N, C-alpha and C positions, 0 to 999 in steps of 0.2 A: 511535571507532566500531569496532566488531568486524565482520567479514565471515565467512560460513560458506556452504556448498553445502547446498541443500536440493531435492531432486527435480531436480537438474541445473541449478538456477538459483543465481546468487550473491545472497545475502540479506545486507542490511546490518543489523545489530542496533544501533539506536540506543541511548543511555542510557535507563535506566527513566524513565518519567513524572515519578516522584518526584525524580530528579536533576535534571530540566530546570527552567529558569527558566519563569516563566509565559509569556514571549514565545516561547520555544522550544517550549513545550507547544502553544500555540495554532498555530504554524507547523506543527508536526508533524501536528497533528490535521487542520488544513486540507488539508495534502498527502495525508494518508490518505484523506479523504473524497473528495478529486478522483479519486485513484486508484481508489477503490471504485467511484465513479459511472462512470469510464470502462470499468471491467471489466464492470460490470453491463450498460451500454450494448452492449458488444461480445458478450457472452453473448446478449442479445436479438437482436442482428443475425444470430446464427447459428442462429436457430431452424429446426427441421427443415422448415418450410413453404418455405423458399427452396431446399431441396436438389433 
């Protein structure tokens, strides 16, 4: 796995999806979906109405 800095954050570059086994790809996609859901819920909790 490669790492790089992007916008001040350390970003891990996984192997391409084509290089992953079906099990690795399913695991990666599940983690990606969980992170996206967490970020979406965090964005919703920061709505301007709470300021």
